[in-house]
MARFI-823089 format. One record per residue (C-alpha): x, y, z; residue in three letters. Coordinates in Angstrom, 3 decimals. Layout:
<kekols>
<kekol <X, Y, Z>, ALA>
...
</kekols>
This chain:
<kekols>
<kekol <2.695, -45.103, 15.209>, UNK>
<kekol <2.881, -41.905, 17.233>, UNK>
<kekol <5.973, -40.814, 15.361>, UNK>
<kekol <4.353, -41.573, 12.016>, UNK>
<kekol <1.216, -39.599, 12.940>, UNK>
<kekol <3.357, -36.664, 14.071>, UNK>
<kekol <5.210, -36.647, 10.754>, UNK>
<kekol <1.934, -36.867, 8.858>, UNK>
<kekol <0.492, -33.950, 10.818>, UNK>
<kekol <3.638, -31.969, 10.173>, UNK>
<kekol <3.367, -32.572, 6.423>, UNK>
<kekol <-0.288, -31.523, 6.510>, UNK>
<kekol <0.557, -28.286, 8.275>, UNK>
<kekol <3.380, -27.543, 5.838>, UNK>
<kekol <1.028, -28.029, 2.890>, UNK>
<kekol <-1.622, -25.863, 4.548>, UNK>
<kekol <0.904, -23.017, 4.680>, UNK>
<kekol <2.802, -23.617, 1.424>, UNK>
<kekol <-0.191, -23.881, -0.907>, UNK>
<kekol <-1.626, -20.409, -0.081>, UNK>
<kekol <1.860, -18.887, -0.421>, UNK>
<kekol <2.227, -20.452, -3.871>, UNK>
<kekol <-1.239, -19.291, -4.960>, UNK>
<kekol <-0.607, -15.751, -3.713>, UNK>
<kekol <2.711, -15.698, -5.561>, UNK>
<kekol <0.973, -16.725, -8.788>, UNK>
<kekol <-1.753, -14.104, -8.317>, UNK>
<kekol <0.857, -11.441, -7.565>, UNK>
<kekol <3.039, -12.289, -10.560>, UNK>
<kekol <0.079, -12.422, -12.954>, UNK>
<kekol <0.175, -9.247, -15.039>, UNK>
<kekol <2.921, -7.706, -12.911>, UNK>
<kekol <4.422, -5.814, -15.853>, UNK>
<kekol <1.675, -3.343, -16.762>, UNK>
<kekol <3.936, -1.246, -18.956>, UNK>
<kekol <3.776, 1.818, -16.735>, UNK>
<kekol <3.928, 3.086, -13.167>, UNK>
<kekol <1.679, 5.575, -11.431>, UNK>
<kekol <2.561, 8.572, -9.297>, UNK>
<kekol <3.182, 6.863, -5.916>, UNK>
<kekol <5.275, 4.128, -7.507>, UNK>
<kekol <7.174, 6.834, -9.377>, UNK>
<kekol <8.142, 8.385, -6.038>, UNK>
<kekol <9.470, 5.038, -4.815>, UNK>
<kekol <11.330, 4.550, -8.075>, UNK>
<kekol <13.070, 7.915, -8.179>, UNK>
<kekol <13.832, 8.194, -4.439>, UNK>
<kekol <15.175, 4.638, -4.073>, UNK>
<kekol <17.685, 5.256, -6.870>, UNK>
<kekol <19.294, 8.119, -4.956>, UNK>
<kekol <22.337, 7.619, -2.770>, UNK>
<kekol <21.785, 6.820, 0.904>, UNK>
<kekol <22.920, 10.322, 2.037>, UNK>
<kekol <20.506, 11.867, -0.476>, UNK>
<kekol <17.626, 9.701, 0.792>, UNK>
<kekol <18.484, 10.580, 4.388>, UNK>
<kekol <18.485, 14.292, 3.552>, UNK>
<kekol <15.104, 13.991, 1.824>, UNK>
<kekol <13.494, 12.308, 4.839>, UNK>
<kekol <14.177, 15.342, 7.007>, UNK>
<kekol <11.777, 17.368, 4.882>, UNK>
<kekol <9.289, 14.904, 3.392>, UNK>
<kekol <8.179, 11.255, 3.337>, UNK>
<kekol <9.841, 10.244, 6.610>, UNK>
<kekol <7.044, 7.707, 7.107>, UNK>
<kekol <8.415, 5.743, 4.116>, UNK>
<kekol <12.082, 6.142, 5.002>, UNK>
<kekol <12.889, 2.533, 5.905>, UNK>
<kekol <11.054, 1.314, 2.817>, UNK>
<kekol <13.017, 3.656, 0.550>, UNK>
<kekol <16.301, 2.454, 2.031>, UNK>
<kekol <15.216, -1.152, 1.515>, UNK>
<kekol <14.191, -0.448, -2.075>, UNK>
<kekol <17.508, 1.315, -2.652>, UNK>
<kekol <19.158, -2.079, -2.144>, UNK>
<kekol <16.552, -3.904, -4.252>, UNK>
<kekol <16.787, -1.570, -7.234>, UNK>
<kekol <20.554, -1.910, -7.411>, UNK>
<kekol <19.807, -5.356, -8.878>, UNK>
<kekol <17.850, -3.864, -11.784>, UNK>
<kekol <15.983, -0.536, -11.794>, UNK>
<kekol <12.828, -1.698, -13.558>, UNK>
<kekol <9.071, -1.872, -13.119>, UNK>
<kekol <8.931, -5.596, -12.296>, UNK>
<kekol <11.756, -5.455, -9.758>, UNK>
<kekol <10.067, -2.425, -8.184>, UNK>
<kekol <6.994, -4.552, -7.428>, UNK>
<kekol <8.624, -7.900, -6.595>, UNK>
<kekol <9.081, -7.116, -2.869>, UNK>
<kekol <5.334, -6.498, -2.614>, UNK>
<kekol <4.626, -9.833, -4.306>, UNK>
<kekol <6.923, -11.528, -1.784>, UNK>
<kekol <5.272, -9.636, 1.079>, UNK>
<kekol <1.800, -10.705, -0.053>, UNK>
<kekol <2.915, -14.341, -0.412>, UNK>
<kekol <4.429, -14.214, 3.072>, UNK>
<kekol <1.185, -12.751, 4.457>, UNK>
<kekol <-0.893, -15.538, 2.890>, UNK>
<kekol <1.477, -18.086, 4.443>, UNK>
<kekol <1.334, -16.382, 7.850>, UNK>
<kekol <-2.478, -16.197, 7.760>, UNK>
<kekol <-2.504, -19.928, 7.022>, UNK>
<kekol <-0.032, -20.584, 9.832>, UNK>
<kekol <-2.267, -18.624, 12.208>, UNK>
<kekol <-5.255, -20.746, 11.228>, UNK>
<kekol <-3.236, -23.914, 11.763>, UNK>
<kekol <-2.049, -22.816, 15.202>, UNK>
<kekol <-5.333, -21.351, 16.409>, UNK>
<kekol <-7.627, -24.049, 15.016>, UNK>
<kekol <-6.560, -26.825, 12.638>, UNK>
<kekol <-4.823, -27.258, 9.259>, UNK>
<kekol <-7.967, -26.982, 7.168>, UNK>
<kekol <-8.817, -23.622, 8.741>, UNK>
<kekol <-5.319, -22.426, 7.946>, UNK>
<kekol <-5.499, -23.701, 4.370>, UNK>
<kekol <-8.871, -22.090, 3.705>, UNK>
<kekol <-7.892, -18.791, 5.345>, UNK>
<kekol <-4.601, -18.550, 3.451>, UNK>
<kekol <-6.276, -19.321, 0.126>, UNK>
<kekol <-9.038, -16.795, 0.794>, UNK>
<kekol <-6.435, -14.142, 1.496>, UNK>
<kekol <-4.652, -15.013, -1.750>, UNK>
<kekol <-7.776, -14.666, -3.931>, UNK>
<kekol <-9.055, -11.455, -2.298>, UNK>
<kekol <-8.745, -8.651, -4.900>, UNK>
<kekol <-7.526, -6.128, -2.315>, UNK>
<kekol <-4.556, -8.365, -1.469>, UNK>
<kekol <-3.795, -8.875, -5.162>, UNK>
<kekol <-4.008, -5.147, -5.827>, UNK>
<kekol <-1.381, -4.196, -3.256>, UNK>
<kekol <0.741, -7.215, -4.144>, UNK>
<kekol <1.396, -5.301, -7.380>, UNK>
<kekol <2.141, -1.883, -5.923>, UNK>
<kekol <5.691, -0.582, -5.605>, UNK>
<kekol <4.898, 0.684, -2.105>, UNK>
<kekol <5.303, -0.633, 1.438>, UNK>
<kekol <1.760, -1.792, 2.235>, UNK>
<kekol <2.128, -5.491, 1.361>, UNK>
<kekol <5.293, -5.668, 3.476>, UNK>
<kekol <3.502, -3.974, 6.369>, UNK>
<kekol <0.715, -6.563, 6.095>, UNK>
<kekol <3.300, -9.344, 6.317>, UNK>
<kekol <4.840, -7.760, 9.397>, UNK>
<kekol <1.490, -7.405, 11.173>, UNK>
<kekol <0.545, -11.009, 10.386>, UNK>
<kekol <3.953, -12.185, 11.592>, UNK>
<kekol <3.594, -10.242, 14.839>, UNK>
<kekol <0.138, -11.752, 15.398>, UNK>
<kekol <1.527, -15.256, 14.856>, UNK>
<kekol <4.332, -14.553, 17.331>, UNK>
<kekol <1.759, -13.359, 19.862>, UNK>
<kekol <-0.165, -16.618, 19.462>, UNK>
<kekol <3.053, -18.582, 19.874>, UNK>
<kekol <4.031, -16.655, 23.014>, UNK>
<kekol <0.622, -17.351, 24.563>, UNK>
<kekol <0.866, -21.039, 23.666>, UNK>
<kekol <4.243, -21.285, 25.339>, UNK>
<kekol <2.995, -19.470, 28.428>, UNK>
<kekol <-0.112, -21.625, 28.816>, UNK>
<kekol <1.601, -24.962, 28.129>, UNK>
<kekol <0.343, -27.372, 30.782>, UNK>
<kekol <2.741, -30.201, 30.019>, UNK>
<kekol <5.740, -31.244, 32.132>, UNK>
<kekol <7.984, -28.717, 30.380>, UNK>
<kekol <5.729, -25.750, 31.084>, UNK>
<kekol <8.144, -24.029, 33.454>, UNK>
<kekol <11.016, -24.378, 30.988>, UNK>
<kekol <8.866, -23.068, 28.136>, UNK>
<kekol <7.846, -20.021, 30.136>, UNK>
<kekol <11.351, -19.119, 31.183>, UNK>
<kekol <13.125, -19.834, 27.876>, UNK>
<kekol <11.455, -19.804, 24.471>, UNK>
<kekol <8.636, -17.494, 25.528>, UNK>
<kekol <11.113, -14.782, 26.481>, UNK>
<kekol <12.776, -15.086, 23.079>, UNK>
<kekol <9.377, -15.063, 21.394>, UNK>
<kekol <8.392, -11.828, 23.127>, UNK>
<kekol <11.676, -10.290, 22.029>, UNK>
<kekol <10.977, -11.396, 18.439>, UNK>
<kekol <7.425, -10.059, 18.711>, UNK>
<kekol <8.603, -6.613, 19.801>, UNK>
<kekol <11.230, -6.523, 17.048>, UNK>
<kekol <8.750, -7.455, 14.310>, UNK>
<kekol <6.237, -4.867, 15.533>, UNK>
<kekol <8.949, -2.197, 15.620>, UNK>
<kekol <10.156, -2.917, 12.068>, UNK>
<kekol <6.568, -3.068, 10.803>, UNK>
<kekol <5.773, 0.318, 12.348>, UNK>
<kekol <8.956, 1.799, 10.903>, UNK>
<kekol <7.774, 0.642, 7.469>, UNK>
<kekol <4.555, 2.581, 8.102>, UNK>
<kekol <3.776, 4.207, 11.422>, UNK>
<kekol <0.008, 3.623, 11.237>, UNK>
<kekol <0.696, -0.091, 11.693>, UNK>
<kekol <0.976, 0.791, 15.386>, UNK>
<kekol <-2.768, 0.145, 15.686>, UNK>
<kekol <-1.998, -3.563, 15.478>, UNK>
<kekol <-0.931, -3.226, 19.116>, UNK>
<kekol <-4.459, -2.089, 20.004>, UNK>
<kekol <-5.843, -5.173, 18.284>, UNK>
<kekol <-3.437, -7.397, 20.216>, UNK>
<kekol <-4.373, -5.739, 23.497>, UNK>
<kekol <-8.024, -6.569, 22.842>, UNK>
<kekol <-7.016, -10.144, 22.023>, UNK>
<kekol <-5.299, -10.469, 25.401>, UNK>
<kekol <-8.361, -9.033, 27.105>, UNK>
<kekol <-10.722, -11.450, 25.321>, UNK>
<kekol <-8.503, -14.397, 26.263>, UNK>
<kekol <-8.251, -13.149, 29.863>, UNK>
<kekol <-4.491, -13.326, 29.770>, UNK>
<kekol <-2.795, -13.484, 33.185>, UNK>
<kekol <-0.899, -10.551, 34.626>, UNK>
<kekol <2.499, -12.004, 33.676>, UNK>
<kekol <1.486, -12.155, 30.028>, UNK>
<kekol <0.227, -8.565, 30.095>, UNK>
<kekol <3.521, -7.476, 31.617>, UNK>
<kekol <5.587, -9.286, 28.986>, UNK>
<kekol <3.431, -7.898, 26.183>, UNK>
<kekol <3.598, -4.367, 27.602>, UNK>
<kekol <7.404, -4.497, 27.678>, UNK>
<kekol <7.598, -5.679, 24.067>, UNK>
<kekol <4.946, -3.219, 22.853>, UNK>
<kekol <6.482, -0.348, 24.816>, UNK>
<kekol <9.901, -1.014, 23.301>, UNK>
<kekol <8.363, -0.973, 19.793>, UNK>
<kekol <6.564, 2.308, 20.483>, UNK>
<kekol <9.774, 3.802, 21.858>, UNK>
<kekol <11.586, 2.904, 18.640>, UNK>
<kekol <8.734, 4.436, 16.628>, UNK>
<kekol <8.563, 7.691, 18.603>, UNK>
<kekol <11.296, 9.649, 16.733>, UNK>
<kekol <9.671, 8.798, 13.398>, UNK>
<kekol <6.262, 9.866, 14.711>, UNK>
<kekol <7.647, 13.216, 15.848>, UNK>
<kekol <9.310, 13.896, 12.492>, UNK>
<kekol <6.348, 12.774, 10.387>, UNK>
<kekol <3.976, 14.912, 12.446>, UNK>
<kekol <5.703, 17.958, 10.990>, UNK>
<kekol <5.142, 16.556, 7.488>, UNK>
<kekol <1.410, 15.959, 7.886>, UNK>
<kekol <0.610, 18.368, 5.039>, UNK>
<kekol <1.406, 15.463, 2.703>, UNK>
<kekol <-1.916, 13.820, 3.623>, UNK>
<kekol <-3.949, 17.017, 3.709>, UNK>
<kekol <-5.848, 15.752, 0.656>, UNK>
<kekol <-7.419, 12.865, 2.581>, UNK>
<kekol <-11.170, 13.270, 3.249>, UNK>
<kekol <-12.927, 12.531, 6.525>, UNK>
<kekol <-14.064, 8.871, 6.367>, UNK>
<kekol <-17.789, 8.199, 6.601>, UNK>
<kekol <-20.133, 5.216, 6.616>, UNK>
<kekol <-19.519, 4.747, 2.911>, UNK>
<kekol <-15.790, 4.379, 3.638>, UNK>
<kekol <-16.539, 1.697, 6.229>, UNK>
<kekol <-18.909, -0.119, 3.870>, UNK>
<kekol <-16.355, -0.062, 1.054>, UNK>
<kekol <-13.684, -1.492, 3.348>, UNK>
<kekol <-16.035, -4.249, 4.509>, UNK>
<kekol <-16.766, -5.180, 0.886>, UNK>
<kekol <-13.042, -5.295, 0.162>, UNK>
<kekol <-12.434, -7.486, 3.203>, UNK>
<kekol <-15.369, -9.796, 2.429>, UNK>
<kekol <-14.105, -10.783, -1.006>, UNK>
<kekol <-15.402, -8.004, -3.191>, UNK>
<kekol <-18.635, -6.299, -4.198>, UNK>
<kekol <-22.149, -7.225, -3.153>, UNK>
<kekol <-23.584, -10.536, -4.303>, UNK>
<kekol <-23.888, -14.125, -3.167>, UNK>
<kekol <-20.178, -14.361, -2.378>, UNK>
<kekol <-20.229, -11.186, -0.293>, UNK>
<kekol <-23.260, -12.188, 1.755>, UNK>
<kekol <-21.954, -15.730, 2.135>, UNK>
<kekol <-18.653, -14.409, 3.473>, UNK>
<kekol <-20.489, -12.120, 5.890>, UNK>
<kekol <-22.557, -15.062, 7.183>, UNK>
<kekol <-19.426, -17.142, 7.689>, UNK>
<kekol <-17.734, -14.210, 9.445>, UNK>
<kekol <-20.671, -14.051, 11.857>, UNK>
<kekol <-20.308, -17.769, 12.545>, UNK>
<kekol <-16.565, -17.322, 12.936>, UNK>
<kekol <-17.151, -14.873, 15.779>, UNK>
<kekol <-18.189, -17.909, 17.874>, UNK>
<kekol <-14.939, -19.721, 17.125>, UNK>
<kekol <-13.352, -18.990, 20.508>, UNK>
<kekol <-9.616, -18.461, 20.344>, UNK>
<kekol <-9.521, -17.962, 16.579>, UNK>
<kekol <-12.135, -15.216, 16.831>, UNK>
<kekol <-10.215, -13.596, 19.696>, UNK>
<kekol <-7.275, -13.089, 17.327>, UNK>
<kekol <-9.058, -12.545, 14.006>, UNK>
<kekol <-11.879, -10.157, 14.969>, UNK>
<kekol <-9.697, -7.543, 16.743>, UNK>
<kekol <-7.147, -7.661, 13.917>, UNK>
<kekol <-9.865, -7.044, 11.337>, UNK>
<kekol <-11.902, -4.451, 13.221>, UNK>
<kekol <-9.733, -2.467, 15.641>, UNK>
<kekol <-7.105, -0.806, 13.361>, UNK>
<kekol <-9.640, 0.511, 10.802>, UNK>
<kekol <-12.062, 1.586, 13.533>, UNK>
<kekol <-9.382, 3.457, 15.485>, UNK>
<kekol <-7.998, 5.159, 12.375>, UNK>
<kekol <-11.469, 6.183, 11.193>, UNK>
<kekol <-12.290, 7.628, 14.591>, UNK>
<kekol <-8.997, 9.538, 14.724>, UNK>
<kekol <-9.648, 10.780, 11.192>, UNK>
<kekol <-12.825, 12.517, 12.306>, UNK>
<kekol <-10.483, 15.033, 13.970>, UNK>
<kekol <-7.513, 14.876, 11.595>, UNK>
<kekol <-8.080, 12.896, 8.379>, UNK>
<kekol <-5.490, 10.136, 8.068>, UNK>
<kekol <-7.580, 7.258, 6.791>, UNK>
<kekol <-7.054, 5.370, 3.542>, UNK>
<kekol <-7.796, 1.689, 3.005>, UNK>
<kekol <-4.164, 0.988, 2.054>, UNK>
<kekol <-3.032, 2.204, 5.483>, UNK>
<kekol <-5.023, -0.615, 7.121>, UNK>
<kekol <-4.368, -3.328, 4.533>, UNK>
<kekol <-2.765, -5.359, 7.320>, UNK>
<kekol <-6.177, -5.680, 9.001>, UNK>
<kekol <-7.373, -7.742, 6.032>, UNK>
<kekol <-5.633, -10.793, 7.522>, UNK>
<kekol <-8.371, -11.107, 10.144>, UNK>
<kekol <-11.211, -11.439, 7.608>, UNK>
<kekol <-10.235, -14.751, 5.928>, UNK>
<kekol <-9.434, -16.209, 9.346>, UNK>
<kekol <-12.962, -15.407, 10.529>, UNK>
<kekol <-14.514, -16.738, 7.310>, UNK>
<kekol <-12.503, -19.962, 7.464>, UNK>
<kekol <-13.311, -20.410, 11.150>, UNK>
<kekol <-16.994, -19.918, 10.333>, UNK>
<kekol <-16.806, -22.510, 7.556>, UNK>
<kekol <-15.137, -24.919, 9.972>, UNK>
<kekol <-17.902, -24.336, 12.520>, UNK>
<kekol <-20.488, -24.967, 9.810>, UNK>
<kekol <-18.749, -28.192, 8.837>, UNK>
<kekol <-18.734, -29.234, 12.494>, UNK>
<kekol <-22.462, -28.584, 12.805>, UNK>
<kekol <-22.967, -30.747, 9.710>, UNK>
<kekol <-21.292, -33.610, 11.539>, UNK>
<kekol <-17.920, -33.755, 9.789>, UNK>
<kekol <-14.897, -35.005, 11.671>, UNK>
<kekol <-12.136, -32.485, 12.466>, UNK>
<kekol <-9.641, -34.434, 10.323>, UNK>
<kekol <-11.986, -35.215, 7.456>, UNK>
<kekol <-9.986, -34.955, 4.244>, UNK>
<kekol <-13.204, -34.767, 2.223>, UNK>
<kekol <-14.288, -31.566, 3.973>, UNK>
<kekol <-10.796, -30.072, 3.686>, UNK>
<kekol <-10.652, -30.902, -0.013>, UNK>
<kekol <-14.157, -29.499, -0.580>, UNK>
<kekol <-13.034, -26.132, 0.722>, UNK>
<kekol <-10.415, -25.760, -2.014>, UNK>
<kekol <-12.815, -25.771, -5.001>, UNK>
<kekol <-15.105, -23.498, -2.980>, UNK>
<kekol <-12.294, -20.934, -2.791>, UNK>
<kekol <-11.597, -21.499, -6.491>, UNK>
<kekol <-15.232, -20.617, -7.248>, UNK>
<kekol <-14.833, -17.436, -5.209>, UNK>
<kekol <-11.768, -16.588, -7.297>, UNK>
<kekol <-13.668, -17.181, -10.547>, UNK>
<kekol <-16.466, -14.956, -9.283>, UNK>
<kekol <-13.916, -12.217, -8.568>, UNK>
<kekol <-11.908, -12.739, -11.755>, UNK>
<kekol <-13.291, -9.637, -13.533>, UNK>
<kekol <-12.210, -7.510, -10.573>, UNK>
<kekol <-8.734, -9.062, -10.588>, UNK>
<kekol <-8.440, -8.310, -14.305>, UNK>
<kekol <-9.554, -4.721, -13.760>, UNK>
<kekol <-6.919, -4.239, -11.058>, UNK>
<kekol <-4.233, -5.293, -13.541>, UNK>
<kekol <-5.045, -2.622, -16.079>, UNK>
<kekol <-3.351, 0.740, -16.294>, UNK>
<kekol <-6.759, 2.394, -16.279>, UNK>
<kekol <-7.371, 1.276, -12.691>, UNK>
<kekol <-4.561, 3.485, -11.372>, UNK>
<kekol <-5.013, 7.267, -11.111>, UNK>
<kekol <-2.501, 7.904, -13.881>, UNK>
<kekol <-0.076, 6.278, -16.290>, UNK>
<kekol <3.145, 8.238, -16.353>, UNK>
<kekol <4.571, 6.170, -19.223>, UNK>
<kekol <1.719, 7.343, -21.481>, UNK>
<kekol <2.277, 10.954, -20.464>, UNK>
<kekol <5.990, 10.659, -21.225>, UNK>
<kekol <5.198, 9.083, -24.595>, UNK>
<kekol <2.974, 12.060, -25.418>, UNK>
<kekol <5.800, 14.422, -24.497>, UNK>
<kekol <8.235, 12.449, -26.653>, UNK>
<kekol <5.969, 12.829, -29.683>, UNK>
<kekol <5.267, 16.529, -29.311>, UNK>
<kekol <8.121, 18.265, -27.488>, UNK>
<kekol <11.430, 18.810, -29.224>, UNK>
<kekol <14.849, 18.946, -27.528>, UNK>
<kekol <15.526, 22.521, -26.499>, UNK>
<kekol <11.857, 23.447, -26.151>, UNK>
<kekol <10.994, 25.359, -22.928>, UNK>
<kekol <8.717, 23.498, -20.509>, UNK>
<kekol <6.789, 24.457, -17.368>, UNK>
<kekol <5.370, 21.934, -14.910>, UNK>
<kekol <2.243, 23.289, -13.244>, UNK>
<kekol <2.421, 22.597, -10.344>, UNK>
<kekol <5.987, 21.432, -9.751>, UNK>
<kekol <4.948, 17.906, -8.694>, UNK>
<kekol <4.086, 17.311, -12.360>, UNK>
<kekol <7.831, 16.885, -12.812>, UNK>
<kekol <7.391, 13.322, -11.473>, UNK>
<kekol <6.637, 12.161, -15.019>, UNK>
<kekol <9.981, 13.431, -16.293>, UNK>
<kekol <11.751, 11.851, -13.313>, UNK>
<kekol <10.147, 8.434, -13.823>, UNK>
<kekol <10.357, 8.401, -17.641>, UNK>
<kekol <13.055, 10.894, -18.702>, UNK>
<kekol <13.271, 9.733, -22.338>, UNK>
<kekol <10.167, 11.703, -23.297>, UNK>
<kekol <11.733, 14.873, -21.904>, UNK>
<kekol <15.263, 14.435, -23.130>, UNK>
<kekol <16.893, 17.770, -23.933>, UNK>
<kekol <13.966, 20.008, -22.931>, UNK>
<kekol <14.506, 23.245, -20.975>, UNK>
<kekol <12.819, 23.113, -17.567>, UNK>
<kekol <12.371, 26.860, -17.115>, UNK>
<kekol <11.468, 26.868, -13.422>, UNK>
<kekol <14.007, 24.340, -12.129>, UNK>
<kekol <16.817, 25.644, -9.942>, UNK>
<kekol <18.147, 22.427, -8.379>, UNK>
<kekol <17.202, 18.778, -8.945>, UNK>
<kekol <15.551, 16.672, -6.272>, UNK>
<kekol <18.737, 14.839, -5.202>, UNK>
<kekol <20.653, 18.126, -5.079>, UNK>
<kekol <18.002, 19.993, -3.088>, UNK>
<kekol <16.795, 17.190, -0.783>, UNK>
<kekol <13.253, 17.406, -2.188>, UNK>
<kekol <11.029, 15.063, -4.163>, UNK>
<kekol <10.648, 17.132, -7.315>, UNK>
<kekol <13.440, 19.683, -7.153>, UNK>
<kekol <13.662, 23.283, -5.998>, UNK>
<kekol <12.402, 26.004, -8.303>, UNK>
<kekol <13.668, 29.519, -8.907>, UNK>
<kekol <11.956, 32.524, -7.349>, UNK>
<kekol <9.264, 34.563, -9.111>, UNK>
<kekol <11.646, 37.277, -10.300>, UNK>
<kekol <14.072, 34.833, -11.922>, UNK>
<kekol <11.250, 32.860, -13.505>, UNK>
<kekol <9.767, 36.053, -14.924>, UNK>
<kekol <13.147, 36.898, -16.439>, UNK>
<kekol <13.419, 33.451, -18.027>, UNK>
<kekol <9.900, 33.638, -19.430>, UNK>
<kekol <10.537, 37.074, -20.972>, UNK>
<kekol <12.739, 35.562, -23.690>, UNK>
<kekol <10.327, 32.742, -24.537>, UNK>
<kekol <7.826, 32.992, -27.393>, UNK>
<kekol <6.766, 29.356, -27.451>, UNK>
<kekol <6.101, 27.341, -24.298>, UNK>
<kekol <4.926, 23.816, -23.374>, UNK>
<kekol <2.959, 23.465, -20.146>, UNK>
<kekol <2.359, 20.141, -18.377>, UNK>
<kekol <-0.576, 20.751, -16.061>, UNK>
<kekol <-2.541, 18.670, -13.581>, UNK>
<kekol <-6.280, 18.626, -14.389>, UNK>
<kekol <-7.308, 20.835, -11.468>, UNK>
<kekol <-4.945, 23.622, -12.536>, UNK>
<kekol <-6.471, 24.699, -15.828>, UNK>
<kekol <-10.124, 23.845, -15.233>, UNK>
<kekol <-10.836, 25.255, -11.792>, UNK>
<kekol <-10.350, 28.248, -9.543>, UNK>
<kekol <-7.120, 26.776, -8.161>, UNK>
<kekol <-4.852, 29.521, -6.870>, UNK>
<kekol <-1.591, 28.289, -5.307>, UNK>
<kekol <-0.065, 29.723, -2.169>, UNK>
<kekol <3.523, 29.323, -3.371>, UNK>
<kekol <4.785, 32.508, -5.151>, UNK>
<kekol <6.521, 30.740, -8.040>, UNK>
<kekol <3.454, 28.599, -8.747>, UNK>
<kekol <1.276, 31.732, -8.697>, UNK>
<kekol <3.556, 33.449, -11.171>, UNK>
<kekol <3.449, 30.446, -13.521>, UNK>
<kekol <-0.330, 30.556, -13.541>, UNK>
<kekol <-0.555, 34.327, -13.993>, UNK>
<kekol <2.131, 34.538, -16.688>, UNK>
<kekol <0.659, 31.689, -18.700>, UNK>
<kekol <-2.839, 33.177, -18.584>, UNK>
<kekol <-1.853, 36.802, -19.238>, UNK>
<kekol <1.202, 36.608, -21.488>, UNK>
<kekol <0.496, 33.544, -23.646>, UNK>
<kekol <-2.228, 32.140, -25.883>, UNK>
<kekol <-2.994, 28.378, -26.020>, UNK>
<kekol <-2.362, 27.013, -29.514>, UNK>
<kekol <-2.666, 23.203, -29.140>, UNK>
<kekol <-3.692, 20.739, -26.453>, UNK>
<kekol <-3.276, 17.023, -25.797>, UNK>
<kekol <-4.223, 14.949, -22.779>, UNK>
<kekol <-3.142, 11.611, -21.337>, UNK>
<kekol <-4.367, 10.103, -18.062>, UNK>
<kekol <-5.542, 13.388, -16.615>, UNK>
<kekol <-2.340, 15.293, -17.419>, UNK>
<kekol <-2.817, 18.128, -19.921>, UNK>
<kekol <-0.051, 19.124, -22.334>, UNK>
<kekol <-0.588, 22.547, -23.882>, UNK>
<kekol <1.449, 24.502, -26.357>, UNK>
<kekol <1.354, 28.243, -25.696>, UNK>
<kekol <2.649, 31.062, -27.879>, UNK>
<kekol <3.253, 34.593, -26.722>, UNK>
<kekol <0.162, 36.776, -26.910>, UNK>
<kekol <0.367, 39.602, -29.468>, UNK>
<kekol <-0.222, 42.993, -27.984>, UNK>
<kekol <-3.697, 43.296, -29.570>, UNK>
<kekol <-4.772, 39.642, -29.401>, UNK>
<kekol <-7.518, 38.263, -27.221>, UNK>
<kekol <-7.460, 34.958, -25.489>, UNK>
<kekol <-8.453, 32.155, -27.863>, UNK>
<kekol <-9.599, 28.711, -26.772>, UNK>
<kekol <-7.101, 25.875, -27.261>, UNK>
<kekol <-7.514, 23.756, -30.386>, UNK>
<kekol <-7.890, 20.070, -29.542>, UNK>
<kekol <-6.479, 17.866, -32.258>, UNK>
<kekol <-4.868, 14.433, -32.440>, UNK>
<kekol <-2.395, 15.847, -34.973>, UNK>
<kekol <1.086, 16.927, -33.888>, UNK>
<kekol <1.590, 20.510, -32.821>, UNK>
<kekol <2.772, 22.928, -35.478>, UNK>
<kekol <6.529, 23.051, -35.602>, UNK>
</kekols>
């Protein structure tokens, strides 16, 4: 009988973990091929297809924080360099995170808590959004959840009161701490801001009043992970200009993150999730793991960002794992107050349609996240516009140079064009978008051009933007003073203008907007 019950419990736990993973996989694969990639995915796509020496050279100047991810994606994209394959690792990472959240609920509470928490994670729009991004954030979330599960396992082994307690402490726990440190290190190498998960784990140990031996073992594992991360942190510190665009987070940022964590915008579902979170805070050990994981990394990063802005919700996606655990623990507490038995299959089964109703409530948001319009830009549409209007051999300027990302991601629309400012390609120069010629050489090249296509970011032509880089300044000045706009088209915020050389007596005329092709 005991053996049979053990096998039954094991099957229950396996189902509690497997079902959320399957649901998250389905949510991640739904609408995965959107027919276009946006700017950040384009960077992953073009960098990962370089050779390993070329990637290594690039990381010395830019994007070191994503270095391990680019090397990983270099291997992945050798299978097939396409949009779906680009995003598949994120789908797998999100499915793994849902499974790990469920496993945490099973270990910290009981199978139904794990099942509910894993399913809630899977239907949360924020998780589904980053499950379909060709970036590292879903993999980082999986690493943080895995490290948290290993921490729970290490504490269980240390506090085992059975006859094998001494053996557990000396053997498996040591291996578990080693695994914990390794997972934290790899997770932080995927994105260095995942290091705040260690702060969450420290608070967990404090809330559980862990003994000195546990603190010592954790400190060794955490210290080793930080030591591995230190070279990356030093290099990326010199590349901090890449995030200079980030604003200082405010209360609105915190409110938006809370809505994303609590299953979407305001409404009955949001307030219900908040109420269950509040109840979950009384759930003892589960709350000691879930609440710090949810609260500490975003809070620390927001506080740090008051001095130097570094905050974005994608950088703390891994903290989302704590929210469904708290909600599920709160629902379990509520069921207990209603008099249900801990192993009541009726209560467990009732939680599944409840999560399904949450998903249906959030379905419009899920659909919105799967549209191209939800991303900042659609480089495929921009390339298609170029393919219709620009002929092979036509001279082209990208203003600023990062606009070249469209041509790098979708080169067919730019096949045969003359990139007037380009001196060396990205792989050749160890840069993202290539190295451009100096002002004098660019001026010489422009002198022989009477007809010019300009691909411009929206802030370039409709603001007082004045670049600090000499070549970019010359582009702007030459275009405004030496050329007259003749035709204009726009796709996803990128402006394509045809300029012709200004006659000596002509005045600046406004560009003609027309859906018709440019005059040939």
